[in-house]
Residue frames as a rotation matrix with the C-alpha (Angstrom) as fourth column:
MET 1
-0.014 0.995 0.095 -18.78
-0.293 -0.095 0.951 -42.77
0.956 -0.014 0.293 183.84
ILE 2
0.957 0.280 -0.076 -18.00
-0.033 0.364 0.931 -44.81
0.288 -0.888 0.357 186.98
GLU 3
-0.066 -0.996 0.065 -14.93
-0.240 -0.047 -0.970 -44.36
0.968 -0.079 -0.236 189.17
VAL 4
0.943 0.317 -0.099 -14.62
-0.025 0.365 0.931 -46.46
0.331 -0.875 0.352 192.31
SER 5
0.059 -0.979 0.196 -11.58
-0.367 -0.204 -0.908 -45.84
0.929 -0.019 -0.371 194.50
ASN 6
-0.825 -0.556 -0.099 -10.41
-0.154 0.390 -0.908 -48.09
0.544 -0.734 -0.407 197.37
VAL 7
0.043 0.949 0.312 -13.97
-0.823 -0.144 0.550 -49.11
0.567 -0.281 0.775 198.24
LYS 8
-0.934 -0.248 -0.257 -14.40
-0.039 0.786 -0.617 -51.29
0.355 -0.566 -0.744 201.30
LYS 9
0.062 0.977 0.205 -17.59
-0.690 -0.106 0.716 -52.74
0.721 -0.185 0.668 202.72
THR 10
-0.920 -0.343 -0.188 -17.86
-0.074 0.626 -0.776 -54.28
0.384 -0.700 -0.602 206.17
TYR 11
0.152 0.988 -0.033 -20.99
-0.302 0.079 0.950 -55.86
0.941 -0.134 0.310 207.58
ILE 12
-0.747 -0.293 0.597 -21.51
-0.645 0.096 -0.758 -56.25
0.165 -0.951 -0.261 211.33
ILE 13
0.150 0.759 -0.634 -23.28
-0.307 0.645 0.700 -59.50
0.940 0.090 0.329 212.18
GLY 14
0.884 0.147 -0.443 -23.63
0.377 0.335 0.863 -59.69
0.275 -0.931 0.240 215.93
LYS 15
0.661 -0.725 -0.194 -20.05
-0.158 -0.387 0.908 -59.51
-0.734 -0.570 -0.371 217.22
LEU 16
0.025 -0.644 0.765 -18.65
0.718 0.544 0.434 -60.60
-0.696 0.538 0.476 213.87
LYS 17
0.212 -0.057 -0.976 -17.23
-0.521 -0.851 -0.064 -58.26
-0.827 0.522 -0.210 211.24
VAL 18
0.263 -0.073 0.962 -17.46
0.675 0.726 -0.130 -59.51
-0.689 0.684 0.240 207.65
GLN 19
-0.276 -0.441 -0.854 -15.38
-0.351 -0.781 0.516 -57.73
-0.895 0.442 0.061 205.03
ALA 20
0.555 0.584 0.592 -17.32
0.359 0.474 -0.804 -58.11
-0.750 0.659 0.054 201.79
LEU 21
0.807 -0.379 0.452 -15.08
0.344 -0.320 -0.883 -55.73
0.479 0.868 -0.128 199.81
ARG 22
0.564 -0.704 -0.432 -11.41
0.630 0.028 0.776 -55.11
-0.535 -0.710 0.459 200.59
GLY 23
-0.053 -0.611 -0.790 -10.30
-0.098 -0.784 0.613 -51.99
-0.994 0.110 -0.018 198.73
VAL 24
0.111 0.189 0.976 -11.79
0.882 0.435 -0.184 -52.22
-0.459 0.881 -0.119 195.22
THR 25
-0.226 -0.207 -0.952 -10.60
-0.263 -0.928 0.264 -49.68
-0.938 0.310 0.156 192.64
LEU 26
-0.321 0.305 0.896 -12.39
0.798 0.597 0.083 -49.70
-0.510 0.742 -0.436 189.30
THR 27
-0.527 0.200 -0.826 -13.15
-0.435 -0.898 0.061 -47.46
-0.730 0.391 0.561 186.33
ILE 28
-0.214 0.540 0.814 -15.99
0.766 0.609 -0.203 -48.10
-0.606 0.581 -0.544 183.87
GLU 29
-0.911 -0.169 -0.377 -16.20
-0.090 -0.809 0.581 -46.03
-0.403 0.563 0.722 180.70
LYS 30
0.020 0.951 -0.309 -19.39
-0.637 -0.226 -0.737 -45.07
-0.771 0.211 0.601 178.90
GLY 31
0.451 0.313 -0.836 -20.54
-0.886 0.274 -0.375 -47.78
0.112 0.909 0.400 176.46
GLU 32
-0.680 -0.732 -0.027 -18.67
-0.719 0.674 -0.168 -50.71
0.141 -0.095 -0.986 178.02
PHE 33
0.540 0.747 -0.387 -20.11
-0.623 0.664 0.413 -54.25
0.565 0.018 0.825 178.18
ILE 34
-0.462 -0.824 0.328 -18.75
-0.738 0.151 -0.658 -55.86
0.493 -0.546 -0.678 181.34
ALA 35
0.551 0.507 -0.663 -19.14
0.058 0.769 0.636 -59.07
0.832 -0.389 0.395 183.30
ILE 36
-0.143 -0.535 0.833 -18.27
-0.946 -0.175 -0.274 -59.18
0.292 -0.827 -0.481 187.00
ARG 37
0.476 0.256 -0.841 -17.51
-0.260 0.955 0.143 -62.79
0.840 0.150 0.522 187.75
GLY 38
-0.584 -0.689 0.429 -16.71
-0.676 0.120 -0.727 -64.68
0.450 -0.714 -0.536 190.92
PRO 39
-0.619 0.335 -0.710 -17.82
0.420 0.905 0.061 -67.51
0.663 -0.261 -0.702 193.21
SER 40
0.527 0.849 0.021 -20.57
0.339 -0.233 0.912 -67.18
0.779 -0.474 -0.411 195.79
GLY 41
0.817 -0.162 -0.554 -19.46
0.523 -0.196 0.829 -64.94
-0.243 -0.967 -0.075 198.64
SER 42
-0.060 -0.923 0.380 -16.79
0.991 -0.099 -0.084 -63.23
0.115 0.372 0.921 196.54
GLY 43
-0.376 -0.029 -0.926 -18.29
0.429 -0.891 -0.147 -59.76
-0.821 -0.452 0.348 196.96
LYS 44
-0.899 -0.040 0.436 -19.62
0.431 -0.255 0.865 -59.33
0.077 0.966 0.247 193.43
THR 45
0.058 0.986 0.159 -23.22
0.814 -0.139 0.563 -58.66
0.577 0.097 -0.811 194.46
THR 46
0.332 -0.037 -0.943 -22.06
0.753 -0.592 0.289 -56.25
-0.568 -0.805 -0.168 197.17
LEU 47
-0.727 -0.651 -0.218 -20.09
0.341 -0.618 0.709 -54.37
-0.596 0.441 0.671 194.51
MET 48
-0.624 0.584 0.519 -23.14
0.602 -0.064 0.796 -54.36
0.499 0.809 -0.311 192.24
ASN 49
0.366 0.815 -0.449 -25.29
0.919 -0.240 0.314 -52.95
0.148 -0.527 -0.837 195.05
ILE 50
-0.020 -0.459 -0.888 -22.81
0.505 -0.771 0.388 -50.13
-0.863 -0.441 0.247 195.61
LEU 51
-0.926 -0.312 0.212 -22.58
0.322 -0.362 0.875 -49.37
-0.196 0.879 0.436 191.88
GLY 52
-0.396 0.868 0.299 -26.39
0.619 0.012 0.785 -49.28
0.678 0.496 -0.543 191.80
CYS 53
-0.697 0.055 0.715 -26.61
-0.411 -0.848 -0.335 -46.90
0.588 -0.527 0.613 194.77
LEU 54
0.422 0.813 -0.401 -28.52
-0.095 0.479 0.872 -49.55
0.902 -0.330 0.279 196.71
ASP 55
0.754 -0.299 -0.585 -25.82
0.656 0.294 0.695 -49.61
-0.036 -0.908 0.417 199.39
ARG 56
0.818 -0.521 0.243 -23.03
-0.478 -0.852 -0.215 -47.33
0.319 0.059 -0.946 200.55
PRO 57
0.207 -0.816 -0.540 -19.39
0.294 0.579 -0.761 -48.31
0.933 -0.001 0.359 201.05
THR 58
0.753 -0.070 -0.654 -17.89
0.654 -0.027 0.756 -48.34
-0.071 -0.997 0.025 204.52
GLU 59
0.101 -0.769 -0.631 -14.77
0.086 -0.625 0.776 -46.66
-0.991 -0.133 0.003 203.15
GLY 60
-0.665 -0.472 0.579 -13.64
0.610 0.104 0.785 -45.28
-0.431 0.876 0.219 199.80
SER 61
-0.376 0.479 -0.793 -15.29
-0.408 -0.854 -0.323 -43.14
-0.832 0.202 0.516 197.14
TYR 62
-0.310 0.391 0.866 -17.69
0.812 0.583 0.028 -43.67
-0.494 0.712 -0.499 194.25
MET 63
-0.549 0.100 -0.830 -17.97
-0.368 -0.920 0.132 -41.10
-0.750 0.378 0.542 191.47
LEU 64
-0.212 0.577 0.789 -20.88
0.813 0.552 -0.185 -41.48
-0.542 0.602 -0.586 189.03
ASP 65
0.329 0.275 0.904 -20.96
0.826 -0.547 -0.134 -39.05
0.457 0.791 -0.407 186.10
GLU 66
-0.459 -0.703 0.543 -18.62
0.305 -0.699 -0.647 -36.79
0.834 -0.131 0.536 188.10
PHE 67
0.363 0.585 0.726 -20.97
-0.624 -0.426 0.655 -36.76
0.692 -0.691 0.210 191.11
ASP 68
-0.809 -0.584 0.063 -19.65
-0.400 0.468 -0.788 -37.99
0.431 -0.663 -0.613 194.46
VAL 69
-0.041 0.862 -0.505 -22.30
0.038 0.506 0.861 -40.56
0.998 0.016 -0.054 195.40
GLY 70
-0.384 -0.199 -0.902 -21.17
0.835 0.342 -0.431 -40.47
0.394 -0.918 0.034 199.02
GLU 71
-0.977 -0.020 -0.212 -22.38
0.110 -0.898 -0.425 -36.87
-0.182 -0.439 0.880 199.32
LEU 72
-0.588 0.809 -0.003 -25.89
-0.265 -0.188 0.946 -37.55
0.764 0.557 0.325 198.00
GLN 73
-0.565 0.529 0.633 -28.89
-0.748 -0.006 -0.663 -37.58
-0.347 -0.848 0.399 200.34
GLU 74
-0.629 0.321 0.708 -31.34
0.201 0.947 -0.251 -40.50
-0.751 -0.016 -0.660 200.29
ASP 75
0.489 0.865 -0.111 -33.85
0.128 -0.197 -0.972 -38.68
-0.863 0.461 -0.207 198.06
GLU 76
0.301 -0.481 -0.824 -31.07
-0.887 -0.459 -0.056 -37.80
-0.351 0.747 -0.564 195.63
LEU 77
-0.764 -0.564 0.314 -29.89
-0.457 0.816 0.355 -41.42
-0.456 0.128 -0.881 195.59
ALA 78
-0.141 0.812 0.566 -33.45
0.354 0.576 -0.737 -42.55
-0.924 0.097 -0.369 194.83
ARG 79
0.684 0.380 -0.623 -33.58
-0.358 -0.569 -0.740 -40.13
-0.636 0.729 -0.253 191.91
VAL 80
-0.249 -0.858 -0.450 -30.25
-0.930 0.082 0.359 -41.44
-0.271 0.508 -0.818 190.58
ARG 81
-0.741 0.008 0.672 -31.51
-0.017 0.999 -0.031 -45.04
-0.672 -0.035 -0.740 190.82
ASN 82
0.231 0.957 0.177 -34.72
0.294 0.105 -0.950 -44.13
-0.927 0.272 -0.257 189.03
GLN 83
0.849 0.228 -0.476 -33.28
-0.258 -0.607 -0.752 -42.04
-0.460 0.761 -0.456 186.20
LYS 84
0.208 -0.877 -0.433 -29.67
-0.975 -0.222 -0.019 -43.12
-0.080 0.426 -0.901 185.62
ILE 85
-0.799 -0.572 0.188 -29.65
-0.584 0.812 -0.008 -46.84
-0.148 -0.116 -0.982 186.41
GLY 86
0.293 0.859 -0.420 -31.75
-0.864 0.426 0.269 -49.71
0.410 0.284 0.867 185.12
PHE 87
-0.472 -0.439 0.765 -31.81
-0.794 0.589 -0.152 -52.86
-0.384 -0.679 -0.626 187.29
VAL 88
0.334 0.516 -0.789 -32.38
-0.685 0.708 0.172 -56.47
0.647 0.483 0.590 186.19
PHE 89
-0.191 -0.341 0.921 -32.44
-0.939 0.337 -0.070 -59.25
-0.287 -0.878 -0.384 188.78
GLN 90
-0.953 -0.245 -0.177 -32.26
-0.280 0.935 0.217 -63.05
0.112 0.256 -0.960 188.72
THR 91
-0.691 0.723 -0.012 -35.74
0.595 0.558 -0.579 -63.36
-0.411 -0.407 -0.816 190.23
PHE 92
-0.387 0.484 0.785 -37.26
0.761 -0.313 0.568 -60.74
0.521 0.817 -0.247 187.85
ASN 93
-0.775 0.097 -0.625 -38.85
0.469 -0.574 -0.671 -58.78
-0.423 -0.813 0.399 190.76
LEU 94
-0.736 0.627 0.255 -42.14
-0.047 -0.423 0.905 -58.28
0.675 0.655 0.341 188.91
LEU 95
-0.680 0.610 0.406 -45.33
-0.629 -0.200 -0.751 -57.42
-0.377 -0.766 0.520 190.77
SER 96
-0.930 0.191 0.313 -47.51
0.265 0.941 0.212 -60.51
-0.254 0.280 -0.926 190.44
ARG 97
-0.075 0.994 -0.078 -50.87
0.655 -0.010 -0.756 -58.71
-0.752 -0.108 -0.650 190.42
HIS 98
0.232 0.082 -0.969 -49.84
-0.428 -0.886 -0.178 -56.32
-0.873 0.456 -0.171 187.68
THR 99
0.936 0.103 0.335 -49.69
0.254 0.460 -0.851 -56.92
-0.242 0.882 0.404 183.95
ALA 100
0.057 -0.946 0.318 -46.45
0.986 0.104 0.133 -56.75
-0.159 0.306 0.939 181.99
LEU 101
0.038 0.030 0.999 -47.40
0.539 -0.843 0.004 -53.26
0.842 0.538 -0.048 180.84
GLU 102
0.878 0.364 0.310 -48.15
-0.056 -0.566 0.823 -52.08
0.475 -0.740 -0.476 184.37
ASN 103
0.658 -0.718 -0.227 -44.82
0.612 0.334 0.717 -53.44
-0.439 -0.610 0.659 185.62
VAL 104
-0.193 -0.756 0.626 -42.96
0.965 -0.261 -0.016 -51.54
0.175 0.601 0.780 182.91
GLU 105
0.335 0.430 0.838 -44.89
0.340 -0.885 0.319 -48.35
0.879 0.178 -0.443 183.72
LEU 106
0.722 0.090 -0.686 -43.72
0.689 -0.001 0.725 -48.31
0.065 -0.996 -0.063 187.36
PRO 107
-0.311 -0.888 -0.339 -40.43
0.888 -0.399 0.229 -46.39
-0.339 -0.230 0.912 186.91
LEU 108
-0.579 0.181 0.795 -42.31
0.450 -0.742 0.496 -43.79
0.680 0.645 0.348 184.84
LEU 109
0.541 0.840 0.034 -44.85
0.359 -0.267 0.894 -43.35
0.761 -0.471 -0.446 187.63
TYR 110
0.450 -0.462 -0.764 -42.10
0.858 -0.012 0.513 -43.08
-0.247 -0.887 0.391 190.26
ALA 111
-0.646 -0.739 0.192 -40.51
0.759 -0.594 0.266 -40.36
-0.083 0.317 0.945 188.11
GLY 112
-0.344 0.602 -0.721 -43.79
0.210 -0.699 -0.684 -38.42
-0.915 -0.387 0.114 188.21
LEU 113
-0.961 -0.037 -0.275 -44.55
-0.255 -0.267 0.929 -38.79
-0.108 0.963 0.247 184.52
VAL 114
-0.008 0.990 0.142 -48.03
-0.371 0.129 -0.920 -38.93
-0.929 -0.060 0.366 183.03
ASP 115
0.725 0.346 -0.595 -49.30
-0.675 0.190 -0.713 -40.64
-0.134 0.919 0.372 179.86
THR 116
-0.134 -0.882 0.451 -47.02
-0.781 0.375 0.500 -43.58
-0.610 -0.285 -0.739 180.59
ARG 117
0.518 0.445 0.731 -48.75
-0.066 0.872 -0.485 -46.23
-0.853 0.202 0.481 178.49
GLU 118
0.977 -0.106 -0.186 -47.24
-0.191 -0.038 -0.981 -45.31
0.097 0.994 -0.057 175.12
LYS 119
0.171 -0.982 0.084 -43.68
-0.930 -0.189 -0.314 -45.18
0.324 -0.025 -0.946 176.43
ALA 120
-0.134 -0.173 0.976 -44.11
-0.667 0.744 0.040 -48.48
-0.733 -0.646 -0.215 178.29
LEU 121
0.786 0.467 0.405 -45.52
0.003 0.652 -0.758 -50.15
-0.618 0.597 0.511 175.17
LYS 122
0.742 -0.593 -0.313 -42.54
-0.549 -0.271 -0.790 -48.89
0.384 0.758 -0.527 173.18
SER 123
-0.169 -0.838 0.519 -40.18
-0.983 0.182 -0.027 -50.41
-0.072 -0.515 -0.854 175.75
LEU 124
0.171 0.315 0.934 -42.03
-0.289 0.922 -0.258 -53.74
-0.942 -0.226 0.249 175.62
GLY 125
0.974 0.199 -0.111 -41.79
-0.147 0.175 -0.974 -53.62
-0.175 0.964 0.199 171.83
GLU 126
0.339 -0.926 -0.165 -38.02
-0.890 -0.259 -0.374 -53.27
0.304 0.274 -0.912 172.06
VAL 127
-0.592 -0.521 0.615 -37.82
-0.700 0.711 -0.072 -56.63
-0.399 -0.473 -0.785 173.85
GLY 128
-0.795 0.249 -0.554 -40.40
-0.355 0.550 0.756 -58.24
0.493 0.797 -0.349 171.53
LEU 129
-0.819 0.457 -0.347 -43.28
0.573 0.637 -0.516 -58.48
-0.015 -0.621 -0.784 173.99
THR 130
-0.827 0.562 0.007 -45.93
-0.559 -0.824 0.095 -56.00
0.059 0.075 0.995 172.88
HIS 131
-0.206 0.784 -0.586 -48.31
-0.420 0.470 0.776 -58.89
0.884 0.406 0.232 172.31
ARG 132
-0.163 0.100 -0.982 -47.96
0.713 0.699 -0.047 -59.95
0.682 -0.708 -0.185 175.96
ALA 133
-0.687 -0.209 0.696 -48.60
-0.126 -0.909 -0.396 -56.51
0.716 -0.360 0.598 177.46
ASP 134
0.041 0.835 0.549 -51.84
-0.840 -0.268 0.471 -57.50
0.541 -0.480 0.690 179.20
HIS 135
0.488 0.068 -0.870 -50.51
0.168 0.971 0.170 -60.76
0.856 -0.229 0.463 180.69
ARG 136
0.771 -0.214 0.600 -49.48
-0.636 -0.298 0.712 -61.12
0.026 -0.930 -0.366 184.33
PRO 137
-0.183 -0.983 0.028 -46.17
-0.983 0.182 -0.019 -62.75
0.013 -0.031 -0.999 185.36
ASN 138
-0.338 0.058 0.939 -47.80
-0.362 0.913 -0.187 -66.13
-0.868 -0.403 -0.288 186.13
GLU 139
0.750 0.611 0.252 -48.99
0.049 0.328 -0.943 -66.22
-0.659 0.720 0.216 182.51
LEU 140
0.692 -0.593 -0.412 -45.49
-0.691 -0.377 -0.618 -65.69
0.211 0.711 -0.670 181.13
SER 141
0.717 -0.570 -0.402 -42.48
0.501 0.822 -0.272 -67.96
0.485 -0.006 0.874 180.71
GLY 142
0.470 -0.634 -0.614 -39.26
0.658 -0.213 0.722 -67.29
-0.589 -0.743 0.317 182.62
GLY 143
-0.539 -0.707 0.458 -37.65
0.825 -0.333 0.456 -65.78
-0.170 0.624 0.763 179.53
GLU 144
-0.004 0.637 0.771 -40.66
0.600 -0.615 0.511 -63.53
0.800 0.465 -0.380 178.96
CYS 145
0.844 0.275 -0.462 -40.61
0.536 -0.391 0.748 -62.40
0.025 -0.878 -0.477 182.59
GLN 146
-0.006 -0.922 -0.386 -36.95
0.722 -0.271 0.636 -61.44
-0.692 -0.275 0.668 182.23
ARG 147
-0.553 -0.122 0.824 -37.75
0.761 -0.476 0.441 -59.53
0.339 0.871 0.357 179.03
VAL 148
0.567 0.782 0.258 -40.44
0.522 -0.584 0.622 -57.62
0.637 -0.218 -0.739 180.90
ALA 149
0.653 -0.400 -0.643 -37.87
0.588 -0.268 0.764 -56.85
-0.477 -0.877 0.060 183.63
ILE 150
-0.476 -0.850 0.225 -35.46
0.794 -0.306 0.525 -55.58
-0.377 0.429 0.821 180.97
ALA 151
-0.135 0.529 0.838 -38.21
0.681 -0.564 0.466 -53.46
0.719 0.634 -0.284 179.39
ARG 152
0.855 0.443 -0.270 -38.85
0.482 -0.487 0.728 -51.96
0.191 -0.753 -0.630 182.83
ALA 153
0.248 -0.859 -0.448 -35.11
0.714 -0.151 0.684 -51.33
-0.655 -0.489 0.576 183.29
ILE 154
-0.680 -0.622 0.388 -34.76
0.700 -0.393 0.597 -49.43
-0.218 0.678 0.702 180.00
VAL 155
0.214 0.905 0.368 -38.06
0.970 -0.241 0.028 -47.52
0.114 0.351 -0.930 179.93
LEU 156
0.873 0.058 -0.484 -36.42
0.207 -0.943 0.260 -44.31
-0.441 -0.327 -0.835 181.22
ASP 157
0.774 -0.608 0.179 -33.40
0.177 -0.063 -0.982 -44.70
0.608 0.792 0.059 178.88
PRO 158
0.886 -0.463 -0.028 -30.85
-0.075 -0.202 0.977 -45.09
-0.458 -0.863 -0.213 181.70
ALA 159
0.432 -0.822 -0.371 -27.17
-0.876 -0.285 -0.389 -44.61
0.213 0.493 -0.843 181.01
ILE 160
-0.696 -0.712 0.087 -26.28
-0.697 0.642 -0.320 -47.79
0.172 -0.284 -0.943 182.94
ILE 161
0.538 0.782 -0.314 -27.92
-0.630 0.620 0.468 -51.21
0.561 -0.054 0.826 183.07
LEU 162
-0.561 -0.661 0.497 -26.94
-0.825 0.399 -0.400 -53.40
0.066 -0.635 -0.770 186.04
ALA 163
0.448 0.697 -0.560 -27.94
-0.651 0.684 0.330 -57.06
0.613 0.216 0.760 185.85
ASP 164
-0.319 -0.508 0.800 -27.44
-0.927 0.344 -0.151 -59.44
-0.198 -0.789 -0.581 188.79
GLU 165
-0.837 -0.092 0.539 -27.34
-0.041 0.994 0.105 -63.08
-0.545 0.066 -0.836 187.59
PRO 166
-0.275 0.821 -0.501 -29.98
-0.845 -0.455 -0.281 -62.30
-0.459 0.346 0.818 184.91
THR 167
-0.058 0.228 -0.972 -29.83
-0.752 0.630 0.193 -65.82
0.656 0.742 0.135 183.43
GLY 168
-0.803 -0.432 0.410 -29.71
-0.593 0.514 -0.620 -67.71
0.058 -0.741 -0.669 186.75
ASN 169
-0.316 0.775 0.548 -33.35
-0.295 0.469 -0.833 -68.90
-0.902 -0.425 0.080 186.56
LEU 170
0.524 0.489 -0.697 -33.34
-0.776 -0.063 -0.628 -69.62
-0.351 0.870 0.347 182.83
ASP 171
0.704 -0.300 0.644 -32.38
0.403 0.915 -0.014 -72.57
-0.585 0.269 0.765 180.67
THR 172
-0.247 -0.969 -0.014 -29.21
0.532 -0.148 0.834 -72.29
-0.810 0.199 0.552 178.57
ARG 173
-0.433 0.096 0.896 -30.86
0.881 -0.164 0.444 -71.31
0.189 0.982 -0.014 175.29
THR 174
0.652 0.734 0.189 -33.13
0.653 -0.670 0.353 -68.69
0.386 -0.107 -0.916 176.88
GLY 175
0.556 -0.536 -0.635 -30.18
0.435 -0.464 0.772 -67.33
-0.709 -0.705 -0.025 178.86
GLU 176
-0.520 -0.776 0.357 -28.19
0.698 -0.145 0.701 -66.86
-0.492 0.613 0.618 175.66
GLU 177
-0.034 0.606 0.795 -31.13
0.846 -0.406 0.346 -65.02
0.532 0.685 -0.498 174.10
ILE 178
0.864 0.335 -0.375 -31.25
0.498 -0.674 0.545 -62.68
-0.070 -0.658 -0.750 177.10
ILE 179
0.070 -0.920 -0.386 -27.51
0.448 -0.316 0.836 -61.96
-0.891 -0.231 0.390 176.81
GLU 180
-0.520 -0.184 0.834 -27.96
0.853 -0.156 0.498 -61.25
0.038 0.970 0.238 173.10
LEU 181
0.540 0.775 0.328 -30.59
0.705 -0.629 0.326 -58.71
0.459 0.055 -0.886 174.11
PHE 182
0.690 -0.393 -0.608 -28.11
0.336 -0.570 0.750 -57.07
-0.641 -0.722 -0.261 176.49
LYS 183
-0.391 -0.867 0.309 -25.55
0.685 -0.050 0.727 -57.01
-0.615 0.496 0.613 173.66
TRP 184
-0.111 0.452 0.885 -28.07
0.882 -0.365 0.298 -55.22
0.458 0.814 -0.358 171.46
LEU 185
0.877 0.440 -0.192 -28.76
0.474 -0.729 0.494 -52.66
0.077 -0.524 -0.848 174.18
ASN 186
0.263 -0.875 -0.406 -25.03
0.416 -0.277 0.866 -52.11
-0.870 -0.397 0.291 174.56
GLU 187
-0.525 -0.434 0.732 -24.59
0.831 -0.076 0.551 -51.62
-0.184 0.898 0.401 170.82
ARG 188
0.323 0.757 0.568 -27.39
0.768 -0.560 0.310 -49.07
0.553 0.336 -0.762 171.02
GLY 189
-0.008 -0.457 0.889 -25.36
-0.094 -0.885 -0.456 -47.07
0.996 -0.087 -0.036 173.53
SER 190
0.841 0.367 0.397 -26.12
-0.413 -0.040 0.910 -48.38
0.350 -0.929 0.118 177.02
THR 191
-0.418 -0.895 0.156 -23.35
-0.757 0.248 -0.605 -49.24
0.502 -0.371 -0.781 179.45
VAL 192
0.663 0.683 -0.306 -24.08
-0.466 0.696 0.546 -52.79
0.586 -0.220 0.780 180.62
VAL 193
-0.532 -0.768 0.356 -22.64
-0.781 0.281 -0.558 -54.50
0.329 -0.575 -0.749 183.71
ILE 194
0.524 0.694 -0.493 -23.62
-0.488 0.719 0.495 -58.12
0.698 -0.019 0.716 184.37
VAL 195
-0.250 -0.511 0.822 -22.85
-0.944 0.319 -0.089 -60.03
-0.217 -0.798 -0.562 187.57
THR 196
0.722 0.467 -0.510 -22.54
-0.587 0.804 -0.094 -63.75
0.367 0.367 0.855 186.84
HIS 197
0.148 -0.682 0.717 -20.78
-0.624 0.498 0.602 -66.88
-0.767 -0.536 -0.352 188.06
GLU 198
0.690 0.232 0.686 -21.23
0.289 0.780 -0.555 -68.52
-0.664 0.581 0.471 184.63
GLU 199
-0.353 -0.931 -0.092 -18.14
0.181 -0.165 0.970 -68.63
-0.918 0.326 0.227 182.42
GLU 200
-0.421 0.227 0.878 -20.22
0.900 0.228 0.372 -68.97
-0.116 0.947 -0.301 179.23
ILE 201
0.695 0.718 0.031 -22.20
0.719 -0.694 -0.032 -65.83
-0.001 0.044 -0.999 180.01
ALA 202
0.506 -0.576 -0.642 -19.11
0.074 -0.712 0.698 -63.84
-0.859 -0.401 -0.317 180.99
SER 203
-0.440 -0.769 0.464 -17.35
0.510 0.212 0.834 -64.86
-0.739 0.603 0.299 177.75
MET 204
0.111 0.574 0.811 -20.03
0.986 -0.168 -0.016 -63.03
0.128 0.801 -0.585 175.74
CYS 205
0.907 0.153 -0.393 -19.00
0.263 -0.934 0.242 -59.71
-0.330 -0.322 -0.887 177.33
ARG 206
0.704 -0.645 0.298 -16.13
0.138 -0.287 -0.948 -57.55
0.697 0.708 -0.113 176.12
ARG 207
-0.316 -0.786 0.532 -14.52
-0.557 -0.300 -0.774 -57.11
0.768 -0.541 -0.343 179.53
ILE 208
0.550 0.440 -0.710 -14.44
0.263 0.715 0.648 -59.52
0.792 -0.543 0.277 182.46
ILE 209
-0.141 -0.519 0.843 -13.64
-0.767 -0.482 -0.424 -58.47
0.626 -0.706 -0.330 186.01
TYR 210
0.123 0.093 -0.988 -12.84
0.331 0.935 0.129 -61.42
0.936 -0.343 0.084 188.29
ILE 211
-0.021 -0.068 0.997 -13.51
-0.800 -0.597 -0.058 -60.81
0.599 -0.799 -0.042 191.98
ARG 212
0.273 0.037 -0.961 -12.63
0.356 0.924 0.137 -63.12
0.894 -0.380 0.239 194.84
ASP 213
0.004 -0.224 -0.975 -12.57
0.996 0.088 -0.016 -62.64
0.090 -0.971 0.223 198.61
GLY 214
0.659 0.444 -0.607 -13.65
0.568 -0.823 0.015 -59.02
-0.493 -0.355 -0.794 198.19
SER 215
-0.027 -0.750 -0.661 -10.80
-0.248 -0.636 0.731 -58.03
-0.968 0.184 -0.168 195.85
ILE 216
0.839 0.210 -0.503 -10.37
-0.520 0.035 -0.853 -57.78
-0.162 0.977 0.139 192.09
GLN 217
0.357 -0.702 0.616 -8.10
0.159 0.696 0.701 -60.64
-0.920 -0.152 0.360 190.99
ARG 218
-0.669 -0.526 0.526 -8.06
0.599 0.037 0.800 -60.01
-0.440 0.850 0.290 187.23
ASP 219
0.302 0.698 -0.649 -9.47
-0.087 -0.658 -0.748 -57.47
-0.949 0.283 -0.138 184.79
THR 220
-0.647 -0.575 0.501 -9.33
0.345 0.365 0.865 -58.66
-0.680 0.732 -0.038 181.18
SER 221
0.200 0.677 -0.708 -10.65
-0.547 -0.523 -0.654 -57.30
-0.813 0.518 0.266 177.89
ARG 222
-0.327 -0.261 0.908 -11.12
0.582 0.701 0.411 -58.85
-0.744 0.663 -0.077 174.50
GLU 223
-0.960 -0.021 -0.279 -11.63
-0.204 -0.626 0.753 -57.53
-0.191 0.780 0.597 171.00
ASN 224
-0.086 0.987 -0.133 -15.20
-0.805 -0.148 -0.575 -57.11
-0.587 0.058 0.807 169.66
């Protein structure tokens, strides 16, 4: 599903060049449940942004479902992000003036679909929040906000779910519940990639990729 070959990413900050990724090569198969782990500044979020087509590498290639992402135009990249990839972020990224239901409907609207309410309600039901559909983010707990964000990420049935520190703003118990939800989505067929610096969270995944100083240090798998 994902094939990254010798990917490098360099940022220019004034006269300074910062190498965030230093030749990353990585293959992710359909249906995997992966944690990308590393300390702050290791390059894990940069890698996530490239996998999510939010950023382009300076060098190297990225194949997604046999498409060369480097050859896609901006409108094509936007379509890939909307239809193939579901994003979940540490800060939830919910629109504060919109209800949970309206937040989940957004990807459907961006995709040009009509009659979005029923599909959005179904997605909220899958994360156990149908009863909170008409509540705004400030009326929800942190765990509920993250569930709304997950419902929004899965509403178009993406092949890949990318989660950047999805438990970072949650207490331990709520964080474990969120990871269990990701496990359920993976068992249902989604490929799930989670960026985390937390060992406990990473240990719940079936494969752990350790990244440090812009390079993959270890890539380990465990039995189900």
